[in-house]
N, C-alpha and C positions, 0 to 999 in steps of 0.2 A: 697387539692389540691394530685391529683389521682399520686396511687404507683410507675407508670412508671417517671409521672415526677420527683418523689421527688428521683427516681432510679441517671437518667439520670442529675438532677444539682448534684446530688453525685459524679455519674462518671466523670459529667464535670470540676466542681468543684476542686477536686483531681490530677486530669491531667492537670489544671493550676497552680495548688498551686505545682507541683514536676516539670513542667519544669520553675517556675518563682526559686524556690529552685535552680535548676540546673545551671539557666542560669547566675543565684546569686556567684552563686560558681566560674561560669569557668570566670566571669568579675574580682570579688576577686582575681582569683590566677593571672591569666591577671595584675592585677594594683600590683601586688605584685613579683610579677616575674618584668615589668618592674622597679620598685622603688630601688629593691635587685641588678640591671642591670646598673639603672644608680649610684648608692654608689659606686660598686663597681668600675665603671671605675673611677670613684674622685677621690679614693680611688690610683688606679695604676697610677692618677695624679698626687698627691700629693706625695707620695711614690717615685716615677721616681721623682721629681723637689727634694724632698729633697738628694737623692744618689746622681744626676746632682753637687748640692751644696756640698754636703761631698768631689766627687770627685773635683770641684775646689778648694776646704781649701786644702785634703792633696794633690794638683797635683798629682793624678794619674788618673789612665784611667779607663774608665765604658770599661763593655766587653760591644761584638757590640749587644746582643743578648736583648729582653726588661731586666733589673738587680731584675723583679716586677715581684713576684710568691707569685699566692695564694695557700697556702696547704689546706686550709679547707674555709668553708662557712665566716668562720670573721679571718683567721688570714693570714696572708701574712708576707711574707722572703723579702730580698733585699739587691743583695747581690750587697757589696763599691767595694772591690780590692785592702782595705784598710786597718787597725787599727783605731778604729773606738772609738772620744769620746762622754765618753755620756752628759755631758755638750754639746757639738757643736751639737750631732743629737737631745737633747731634746728641742734646738733653733728651731733648722729646724723644726723639727717633728708642732710648734709649731706653727710656723708665715705662714707652707703654708697647714695645716690645717684650719687656722682663718682665709686667702685668700681666699678655698676654701670653707672657712662654712660649714665644718664637725661640727657639735656641737655631735657630740659622746663618751663619754668616750672612750679612749683605755687603753691600759700598752702594756711594750714594751724592749723588751730583746736582750742582744747584747752577741753570742758564742763568745766564748775564749777557742781558738785554744786551751795554754796551758794548760786548766781542762777540752776539751773534752764538754763542757757544756754553758747552756743558763745562763747566769748572769742577774738577773733581775734588770734593771732600772729605770721606774718610772709606776704611775697609775693619769696619766690626766683627771679628771674630767671636767663638760661643765662647772662646773660653773667658774673654774678656782682654783678654790682649794686641790690642792696634796694631794692624802692619802699617810702614812710613807714609804720610801722609803724600808725601809729594810719590809715592809711587805706581806710574801707571796705571789706566784699566786696562783690567785685562784686554774688554774691551772697549769702543765706543758708543758711549754710551746717548743714543737716539734724538734730538730733539722734537719737541710734538711742536707746530704751527701754531695751535690756537689757542694756547695759555703765552702769556707776559711773564708770570715771577710766577716760578714755582719750580721742583726740583724732582728727582727721578732716584728711585731706589731697586739698586736688581740680585738680587739672589742666584748666587752663582751656584752655588751646593744644593739648591732646593734638589734634586732629581736623587743626590747622596741622603739629604734628609730624611724625603720623600721612602725611598724605601729603608732606609733606617727602622724607621716608621713599621713600617711590612716585615719585621723580623721571622713571627711566626708563619704567614703568609709562605715566604721563601725558604721557614726547614719544613713545613709541608712539602710543600714542592718540589724539595730533593728527595725527602723521603718518597715522594710519589716516583718522582724518576727514579731512585735504586731499583724502587718495586718491579718496576716496570721493567729496567733491563734485566734485575732478574728475571719473571714472566720468559723475556723472550730470550731469555738464556735458556730456562726448560724447556721453549719449545726447540732451539733449534738442540739440545740435547736426544728428545724425545726422537725428534725426522731420521739424527744421525743415529742412534742406535738402530730405529728401523730398518735404517739402511744396511745397515754394519749385521744386525739381523737376517736380514733377505742377501745378504750377500758371503755368506759365513752360509746359508741354508741350501745355496746354490758350490759353495763351494764341497762342504759333504754331500751332493749331489750327485756334481763331477766325478769329485774323488772315489767312489762306491761304480758308479761306472767304471772312472779308467783304473782300479784294482779285477772288478768283476771280471773284464772278458782275458785277459793273461791265467788269473787264475784257472777261470773253468778249461783255458788253454791246455797246465800245465796237468787242472785233474783230469782232463781224459786221453795228452801224451802218458801219465801214471797210468791213468788203467790200461789200456793197450802192453806199454813196459807191462806190469804186470803179468800181463797172460802169457802162461809159458808158451805157446805156441808162436810165440814172438822169436823166438831161442833159434828157431828156421829160418828167419829171413833177417841175416844183421843188417843187409843195405837200412829195412823198416825200422829198426831197433835205433841204428844211427842217427835215423830221421828224427824221430816221436823225441830224442836224447836231447840232440839239436834244438827242438821246439825247446823244451824243459827250460835249454839254458838261457835263450834268446829270450821267450818270458821273466824268468827270473831276471836276469838281466834290467828288460824291461821296469820290472817292481822294483828293484833298487834303487834306479835312475829317480824314476819317481816320488819313491819315499825321499832320497838324497833331499831331491827337489827342496820337499816339505820342510823338511828338519834343517837347511842352507837357510831358509826365509827365515825360522823357527830362531837360528842364533843372530843372523841379523840384528833382529828388533830384542834377544834379548841381551845379550850383553856385546852388538856390534861385532866390528871383526878387524883384522888388522891388516894392511894392506902391507904382502911383501913386496916392494919398488922397489925395481932393477932396470935398468937399457937393453929395450929390444929394438928388435923394426919392426912396424908396422907394417909397411908392405908384404913385409916375410910371414907375418901371424896372419893375416888376410889369406896370401895366395896359402897357408898350409890347411886353414880353415875350409877354404874352398876347395883344395885336393880334396882331401878327409870326406866332405858329404856327397863328393862325386862318387869316392868311393863306396862309403856305406851305406847310401844311398838307395834305395830299389824302383824307386818312381823317377822316372825320366824327369830330367831338370835342364834347363840352359841358367849357367853359373857365366858369368858376363865379369873385369875386371881393366877399371881406367882407375892404373897407380898414377899418383904423383912420383918422379923417377929421386924432386928434388926433397922428397921424405923422407927424413935417415932416421936416426932414432931416439926415440919417447922414452920415457918414465913415468911406469908404472907395470902394474903387478899382470905378472903373464895367463896365466891360471885362469883371474877374470877379466881378463883384456878377451881372450877366446872364449870362454862360456858366454860371451858379450854377444859376440859375432855369431855364436854355435844357437842363441837363444834367436836371435834377430832374423839368421837362417830360415829357421827351423816355425818361426813364424808362421815369413813369409813361402815359406812352403806346405803348410796344413791350406791353409787360409784360400789359395790359389785354385781355382773349379778345373779348370782346365791346365792346358803346358805349361810349369811353371817356364818365368825369363825375368831373374835374378843377378844387380848387378852391385856391384863393388866400386866405389868409389872414391880418389884421396885427394884432394886438392891443398894448397892454401891460400888462403886468404886473410887481407886484412891482418897479417900476426896470428889468424889461429888455422889450422888444421882443422879443416871437414873431414868426416868420413861418411861416407852416406850409404846408404843398403838402397835400393831403389824394387821393386817387383811389378807383377802385373795381376794385381787379383782384384781381386771382391773396389780394396778402397774405403775408405773411411769415413764416417759424416765426422763436420765439425761439430759437432756435438758432446763427439766422444772424445776427441784427438788428447784432449786435456786430460779424464777421463781412463785411460790406456792403462794409463801407470799406476795406477793404483793399486791395490792391494785385491786380489780375489774377480775385480771385477773384467767384463768381457764381454765386448760388442755385444747388444741384442742382439739375434737371428728369427725375433720370435720361438713358432714351435719346434722348427727342426734344429737338428742339435748334432752338425755332422760334424764340426770338430771337435775332437775330446778335448780337456785340458783343463788350471789348475785357474788357470787368472793373476797367476806367480810370478810370469817370464819376467813382463816389458818389466814387473815392479823392482822382480833382484836389479835387471836393466840401470835401469832411472837408481839406483840404492847404489850401485859402484862406479857409475858415471857420477854423484853427486860427492861420493865417495873421495875421488880421482879430482877432484874442483871442475869437472869436464861437462857440457850443459847439453841436453839430450833434445832432439822435438823430435818432434813429425808433418809432412804434406800429405795431404791425402784428397782424392777426389776421388765418388761412386762412381764405380765402374771405369776410372783409369788408372789405381795402384794406388801406392804408397811409400813415402822415403821418407826413411828415418833419417835423423840427422843427428850425429856425436860432435861437438864443436872440442877441440882444444887447444885451450892458450899455448903458443908459443913463449918457451922460455929459453 
């Protein structure tokens, strides 16, 4: 699938997801408002009927305007124009709410004009089991200054009741959320597979070019050696024989690197930890690099003498330093200058490998440890490789329980830092 097609699918999918979410929220809010309006209207009818029955019971006239007033989303006050009997009010409330199928918990209080306060009446639950009448109100029911004789009714579980009535909407919303998560995950998988496909394609191209050069050299050398006239020139025979050996060793190293990564991913690897001198290993790697590297380089060391023995796998830690050195040498454009530094700081041994290379952009500094990843260089591919070296280094550090990261600026070189906790 082409990049433009994937981009189109992602954009179209994003718009679809946003549209579905907005529509769902809109209809959920609208359904909620309708349910709340129906609930309030039912409460108004019930409380008005209660007020009329109290008026008949006390033989007093109700005010001309609607006696029911809503002070908040779940609190209503009812004007009665007469003194209210608690037991009669309780009976009428139960009766009317039962007739109107109001199955929500409620509590009520009656205004006492002598004490100028709301006197708590009762809490009626849906199951019909009243709570203790002396129970304190969860919050004080506010007074209403426009009425003299009135009672207030609060529905503390109104929100839960409305939510329960919208059960079907909630189920549909949950299904929608699961569908959206699945869609987003599918897009993520597509993008990831696309990226892996591109990385693998780059890896195969790099591997082909990496193998082509030594194979060509071996082929040319073999042609020269197979010529009978070469026997008359022993020095030339030895020269081309050494070329074949050198290129064969190069091929073997490349194959071993690929197989090593494959073994790590397939079944992991077992560390053979032992007591080793960190500074001694570093000096050995530096001396080996100076001896065997044909390129003119400057290798410096600044090692903390207080660092003694660490517990690690000698082979793998040696490979780590060789990989970091190889990268620093390969990617340097001029005269390579590489510094190994060790120091102890905050109960941590810090190993730093610094170079004067071209540097790594901030957007690539975390990606350089990913498999097959190589920092983009446009159409120029002067440096050969598979993008496996730093991936190997990262895995070995993680297996030891160490941390590795890179500090770098463009045209100012790079510093790879390994942090080893002091045990």
